[in-house]
C-alpha positions as CSV (number, residue, x, y, z in Angstrom):
1,M,0.0,0.0,0.0
2,I,3.0,2.3,0.6
3,H,6.3,1.9,-1.2
4,V,9.2,4.1,-0.5
5,E,12.6,3.7,-2.2
6,G,15.8,5.8,-1.8
7,L,14.2,9.0,-0.5
8,E,16.6,11.8,-0.1
9,K,15.9,15.4,1.1
10,R,18.3,18.2,2.0
11,Y,17.7,21.6,3.5
12,G,20.8,23.4,2.5
13,D,23.7,21.5,4.1
14,L,21.4,19.6,6.4
15,V,20.6,16.0,5.2
16,A,17.1,15.3,6.4
17,L,16.7,12.0,4.6
18,G,19.7,10.0,3.4
19,G,18.2,7.2,1.3
20,V,15.1,6.0,3.1
21,S,13.3,2.8,1.9
22,F,10.5,0.8,3.3
23,D,7.2,-0.9,2.4
24,I,3.9,-1.1,4.2
25,E,1.2,-3.6,3.3
26,A,-2.5,-3.0,3.2
27,G,-4.2,-3.2,6.6
28,E,-1.0,-2.6,8.6
29,V,-0.8,-0.1,11.5
30,V,2.8,1.0,11.4
31,G,4.6,3.3,13.9
32,F,7.3,5.6,12.5
33,L,9.6,6.1,15.5
34,G,12.5,8.4,16.0
35,P,13.9,11.3,18.0
36,N,13.1,14.9,17.1
37,G,14.7,15.9,13.9
38,A,15.1,12.3,12.7
39,G,13.2,12.8,9.4
40,K,9.8,11.5,10.3
41,S,7.8,14.6,9.4
42,T,9.8,15.1,6.2
43,T,9.1,11.6,5.1
44,M,5.4,12.0,5.8
45,K,5.2,15.4,3.9
46,I,6.8,13.7,0.9
47,L,4.2,10.8,1.1
48,T,1.4,13.3,1.2
49,G,2.7,15.4,-1.7
50,F,3.5,18.5,0.4
51,L,7.2,18.1,-0.2
52,V,9.1,16.9,-3.3
53,P,12.2,14.7,-2.6
54,D,15.6,15.5,-4.0
55,A,15.9,11.8,-5.1
56,G,14.0,8.6,-4.7
57,T,10.4,7.5,-5.3
58,C,7.3,6.8,-3.3
59,E,4.0,5.2,-4.2
60,V,0.7,5.1,-2.3
61,A,-2.1,2.7,-3.2
62,G,-0.2,1.7,-6.4
63,R,0.1,5.3,-7.6
64,R,3.3,7.4,-7.7
65,V,3.0,10.4,-5.4
66,D,2.9,13.6,-7.4
67,P,2.0,17.0,-5.9
68,G,0.3,17.9,-9.2
69,D,-1.9,14.8,-9.3
70,P,-5.1,15.5,-7.2
71,E,-6.5,12.1,-8.0
72,G,-3.5,10.3,-6.5
73,R,-3.7,12.4,-3.3
74,K,-7.3,11.2,-2.7
75,A,-5.9,7.9,-1.5
76,V,-4.2,9.6,1.5
77,G,-5.7,11.2,4.6
78,Y,-3.3,13.4,6.5
79,L,-3.3,14.7,10.0
80,P,-0.3,17.0,10.5
81,E,1.2,17.6,13.9
82,A,-0.3,21.1,13.9
83,T,-4.0,20.3,13.4
84,P,-5.4,22.4,10.6
85,L,-8.7,23.8,12.0
86,Y,-10.9,26.9,11.6
87,R,-11.6,27.2,15.3
88,S,-14.4,29.7,14.9
89,M,-16.5,27.2,12.9
90,R,-18.8,24.6,14.3
91,V,-17.6,21.0,14.0
92,D,-20.3,19.9,11.5
93,R,-19.9,23.1,9.3
94,Y,-16.1,22.8,9.3
95,L,-16.3,19.1,8.1
96,D,-19.0,20.1,5.5
97,F,-16.5,22.7,4.3
98,V,-13.7,20.1,4.0
99,A,-16.0,17.7,2.2
100,G,-16.7,20.5,-0.3
101,L,-12.9,20.9,-0.8
102,H,-12.9,17.2,-1.7
103,G,-15.4,17.8,-4.4
104,L,-18.3,16.2,-2.7
105,G,-21.8,17.6,-3.0
106,G,-25.4,16.9,-2.2
107,S,-26.2,13.6,-0.4
108,A,-22.7,12.3,-0.8
109,R,-21.4,15.4,1.1
110,R,-23.9,15.0,3.9
111,A,-23.2,11.2,4.1
112,A,-19.4,11.8,4.3
113,V,-19.8,14.3,7.1
114,G,-22.1,12.0,9.0
115,R,-19.8,9.0,8.5
116,V,-16.7,10.8,9.9
117,I,-18.6,12.3,12.8
118,E,-19.7,8.8,13.8
119,A,-16.3,7.2,13.2
120,C,-14.5,9.8,15.4
121,H,-17.3,9.8,18.1
122,L,-18.1,13.5,17.6
123,G,-21.9,13.2,17.6
124,R,-22.4,15.1,20.9
125,H,-20.1,17.9,19.8
126,A,-21.1,18.3,16.2
127,G,-23.0,21.6,16.8
128,R,-20.2,23.1,19.0
129,K,-17.6,25.6,17.9
130,I,-14.2,23.9,17.5
131,N,-12.6,26.5,19.8
132,W,-14.8,25.3,22.7
133,L,-13.6,21.7,22.5
134,S,-10.8,20.2,24.5
135,K,-7.5,19.5,22.7
136,G,-8.4,15.8,22.6
137,F,-11.7,16.5,20.7
138,R,-10.0,19.1,18.5
139,Q,-7.6,16.3,17.5
140,R,-10.6,14.1,16.7
141,V,-11.9,16.8,14.4
142,G,-8.5,16.9,12.7
143,L,-8.7,13.1,12.3
144,A,-12.3,13.4,10.9
145,Q,-11.1,15.9,8.2
146,A,-8.4,13.4,7.3
147,L,-11.1,10.7,6.8
148,I,-13.6,12.8,4.9
149,G,-12.5,11.6,1.5
150,D,-12.6,7.9,2.7
151,P,-8.9,7.4,1.9
152,D,-7.2,4.0,1.8
153,V,-4.2,5.3,3.8
154,L,-4.0,7.5,6.9
155,I,-0.8,9.3,7.7
156,L,-0.8,10.7,11.2
157,D,2.0,12.9,12.5
158,E,2.3,12.8,16.3
159,P,-1.5,12.3,16.8
160,T,-1.4,12.3,20.6
161,S,1.1,15.2,21.1
162,G,0.0,17.5,23.9
163,L,-2.9,15.4,25.0
164,D,-3.6,14.5,28.6
165,P,-3.3,10.8,29.6
166,R,-7.0,10.1,29.4
167,E,-7.2,11.7,25.9
168,V,-4.2,9.8,24.8
169,V,-5.9,6.5,25.6
170,R,-9.0,7.6,23.8
171,M,-7.1,8.6,20.7
172,R,-5.1,5.3,20.7
173,D,-8.4,3.4,20.9
174,L,-9.7,5.4,18.0
175,I,-6.6,4.7,15.9
176,R,-7.0,1.0,16.6
177,E,-10.6,1.1,15.4
178,L,-9.6,2.9,12.2
179,G,-6.8,0.4,11.6
180,A,-9.3,-2.3,11.1
181,E,-10.3,-0.7,7.8
182,K,-7.4,1.5,6.8
183,T,-3.6,1.3,6.4
184,V,-2.1,3.6,9.0
185,L,1.3,5.2,9.3
186,L,1.7,7.1,12.5
187,S,4.8,9.0,13.6
188,T,5.6,9.2,17.3
189,H,8.5,9.4,19.7
190,V,6.3,8.0,22.5
191,L,7.3,4.3,22.7
192,G,4.2,3.3,24.6
193,E,2.2,4.4,21.6
194,A,4.0,1.9,19.3
195,E,3.5,-0.9,21.8
196,A,-0.2,-0.1,22.4
197,V,-1.3,0.6,18.8
198,C,1.1,-0.7,16.1
199,D,1.6,-4.0,14.4
200,R,5.0,-2.9,13.4
201,A,7.5,-0.1,14.0
202,I,10.0,1.5,11.7
203,V,12.8,3.4,13.5
204,I,14.5,6.3,11.8
205,A,17.4,8.3,13.1
206,G,19.7,10.8,11.3
207,G,17.7,10.4,8.2
208,Q,18.3,6.7,8.0
209,I,16.1,3.6,8.8
210,V,17.9,1.9,11.6
211,A,15.4,-0.8,12.5
212,D,12.1,-2.4,11.3
213,G,10.0,-5.0,13.0
214,T,7.3,-5.6,15.5
215,P,7.6,-3.6,18.8
216,R,8.4,-6.9,20.5
217,Q,11.1,-7.7,18.0
218,L,12.7,-4.3,18.4
219,A,12.6,-4.6,22.2
220,R,14.4,-7.9,21.9
221,T,17.3,-6.4,20.0
222,R,18.8,-6.1,23.5
223,A,17.8,-9.7,24.5
224,G,21.4,-10.8,24.1
225,Q,22.6,-8.3,26.7
226,V,23.6,-8.9,30.3
227,A,24.5,-6.6,33.1
228,L,27.2,-7.5,35.7
229,V,28.1,-5.6,38.8
230,L,31.7,-6.2,39.7
231,R,33.4,-5.3,42.9
232,V,37.1,-4.5,42.3
233,P,39.9,-3.9,44.9
234,A,41.0,-0.3,45.3
235,Y,43.1,0.9,42.3
236,D,46.2,1.3,44.5
237,T,46.1,-2.3,45.6
238,L,46.1,-3.6,42.1
239,G,49.6,-2.2,41.4
240,D,48.3,-0.5,38.2
241,P,47.4,3.2,38.6
242,S,46.0,3.1,35.0
243,F,43.4,0.6,35.9
244,G,39.8,1.7,35.4
245,P,36.7,1.1,33.3
246,R,38.7,0.8,30.0
247,T,40.7,-2.1,31.5
248,I,37.5,-3.9,32.6
249,A,36.0,-3.4,29.1
250,D,39.0,-4.7,27.3
251,D,39.4,-7.7,29.5
252,L,35.7,-8.8,29.3
253,A,35.4,-8.0,25.6
254,G,38.1,-10.6,24.9
255,V,36.1,-13.4,26.5
256,P,34.8,-16.0,24.0
257,G,31.1,-15.5,23.3
258,V,31.2,-11.8,24.3
259,K,30.4,-9.8,21.1
260,R,31.2,-6.4,22.7
261,C,31.3,-4.4,25.9
262,I,28.6,-1.8,25.6
263,E,29.5,0.3,28.7
264,V,31.2,0.3,32.1
265,T,29.9,2.8,34.6
266,P,30.8,3.3,38.3
267,A,28.2,1.9,40.8
268,E,27.8,2.3,44.5
269,G,30.5,1.1,46.9
270,G,33.4,1.2,44.5
271,A,31.8,-1.3,42.1
272,F,31.3,-1.1,38.4
273,R,28.2,-1.9,36.3
274,V,29.1,-3.6,33.1
275,E,26.8,-4.2,30.1
276,L,27.9,-6.9,27.6
277,E,26.3,-8.2,24.4
278,V,26.8,-11.9,24.4
279,E,26.1,-15.0,22.2
280,R,22.8,-16.5,23.2
281,A,22.1,-20.3,23.4
282,P,20.4,-21.4,20.2
283,G,16.6,-22.0,20.5
284,V,16.4,-20.9,24.2
285,D,13.2,-19.3,25.5
286,L,14.5,-16.1,27.1
287,E,11.3,-15.6,29.0
288,Q,11.3,-19.1,30.7
289,A,14.9,-20.3,30.9
290,P,17.1,-19.5,33.9
291,I,19.8,-17.0,33.3
292,A,22.7,-19.5,33.3
293,S,21.1,-21.5,30.4
294,R,20.6,-18.4,28.2
295,F,24.3,-18.1,27.4
296,A,26.0,-20.0,24.5
297,E,28.6,-22.4,25.7
298,P,31.1,-21.7,27.2
299,T,30.5,-17.9,27.6
300,L,29.3,-17.9,31.2
301,E,32.1,-20.2,32.4
302,M,34.7,-18.1,30.7
303,L,33.3,-14.9,32.1
304,A,33.3,-16.4,35.6
305,R,36.9,-17.5,35.1
306,T,38.1,-14.1,33.9
307,V,36.4,-12.4,36.8
308,H,38.1,-14.8,39.3
309,D,41.5,-14.6,37.6
310,R,41.5,-10.8,37.8
311,G,40.6,-10.9,41.5
312,W,37.3,-9.2,41.0
313,Q,34.0,-10.2,42.8
314,L,30.8,-10.7,40.8
315,S,28.0,-9.5,43.0
316,E,25.2,-9.3,40.5
317,L,24.3,-10.8,37.1
318,S,21.1,-9.9,35.3
319,W,19.7,-10.4,31.8
320,V,18.7,-7.1,30.3
321,G,15.7,-8.7,28.4
322,D,12.9,-7.0,26.5
323,D,13.0,-3.3,26.8
324,L,11.7,-1.2,23.9
325,E,12.8,2.1,25.5
326,A,16.4,0.9,26.0
327,A,16.4,-0.6,22.5
328,F,15.2,2.7,21.0
329,L,17.8,4.7,22.9
330,E,20.5,2.4,21.7
331,L,19.3,2.3,18.1
332,T,19.1,6.1,17.9
333,D,22.3,6.9,19.9
334,P,24.2,9.6,17.9
335,E,27.6,8.0,18.7
336,R,26.5,4.6,17.4
337,L,25.0,6.2,14.3
338,A,28.3,8.1,13.7
339,R,30.3,4.9,14.1
340,D,28.1,3.0,11.7
341,A,28.2,5.8,9.2
342,S,32.0,6.0,9.5
343,R,32.3,2.3,8.9
344,A,30.1,2.7,5.8
345,G,32.1,5.7,4.5
346,V,29.2,8.1,5.0
347,Q,29.5,11.5,6.6
348,L,26.5,12.6,8.7
């Protein structure tokens, strides 16, 4: 239903999109995740025909997006982050006005207005001025205008931004209802939104797609990570004044089965908290298996031997597990993106 290939967009020297590609099938509700400035809104404006890319192509409902093709744009309903409303108008009259802009008239126009008022649960507020509504209901009016042309695809830019918790829940419920009939691409930097609403999430950072999968799959990108708390003798008793976090990282990164040492940070009582990415035992159920059986052989044994040989004390061992927020922070970490770009020969 949505096909994006090699999208590039620059604003002067700023690279907003550096070759973005993805596909979304009919009936999917897909979250478009990323930090502020990642390229989410730029991508959505290109998909809706508000911006023209410098390079690349995109199609919606089998038709190439072209700002000069009004027929093609009928397939898309768009709710921008700043909801476009004439607040001095009544809800029903505003939606009637939008239906007219879509070329609807007569009974078709009345039917379209009635349909979106019902779909967005605005019946009790149809005769009220938009300015009198809460922000949550104004957002519903914005969603109703996006639906007025009965599009196949809904593109929603930060639809719950600025809403109070109760209104956020209501808006999420409404998006889930609409997702039963429409293909939905919704941008957000609220991770709970992706978990609550979306079948799938695409993560963008620095104008690049850095991950694509179900929220659970993204959360489990960290499922091969463990945290150790090590108690180490005072530096002066080690006979090596240069000893510190770098030494611990280098020693543990050399253990068979350890892919990398992510970080070493000071903890309470002179200890260090160490995060490692390790090889997992094949086919193990990470939710049910005890920690010791989650490691590929002989990783845990070699870790324990290294800690013992160095004279350190392992006081805590925990499996990081499923954590979408932590996965998001790691996937969008600027230092990681810079390292990956450097390895690929790309300058961000």
